[in-house]
N, C-alpha and C positions, 0 to 999 in steps of 0.2 A: 503493500500499499504506500509506503514511504517513497519507494522507487517511482511510482506513478506520479506522486506529487512533485518530486524533483524534476522528473521529465517534463511535466506540465509547466513548471517554473522556467525551465530552459527554453521551452517553446514560446512562452510568454515574452522572455527577454529577447529571443531571436526575432520575434515579430516586431517588438519595439524597435530594435535596432534597424530592421528593414524600413519601417515606417519613418523613423527619424532620418535615415539615410536618403529616403526619397524626398523628404521635406528640405533637407540640406541641399540636395541636388537641384531642386526646383527654385528654391529662394536664395541659396548661397549663404544663409545664415540659419542658425538653430537657436530659437528663443529660450531663455532660462525657464520660462514657464512650462514648455514642453518637457524639459528634463525633470522639473518638479512633478509634473503629472505622472511621468514614468515611474519616478521613485515612489510616488504615492500609490500607484497601482500595484506595484510589487509589494509595498508594505501591507496593503489591504489583503492581498493574496496570502502573504505569510501569516497575518493575524487570523484570517479565516481558517487556514489550514491548522493553526494551533488550537483554535476553538473547537474545531471538528475532532482533533486528536484527543483533547481533554474530555469532550463528551463521550467519545467512544471508549475511553479508558474507564469512565465511570460505570458504563453499562456492563463492562466485562467482569 
């Protein structure tokens, strides 16, 4: 189960890199708000995974 979450995290990061690269290619710059949004999305994903882990441990 942990391997699946790590795999999904890498897919999320790879997707963000591709999208940010496309934005940089089109505009020539990358705004700090885009990077903050990426970090926020990764943080939300990690917190959600942690909450799911804690809930699943209580049921076992």
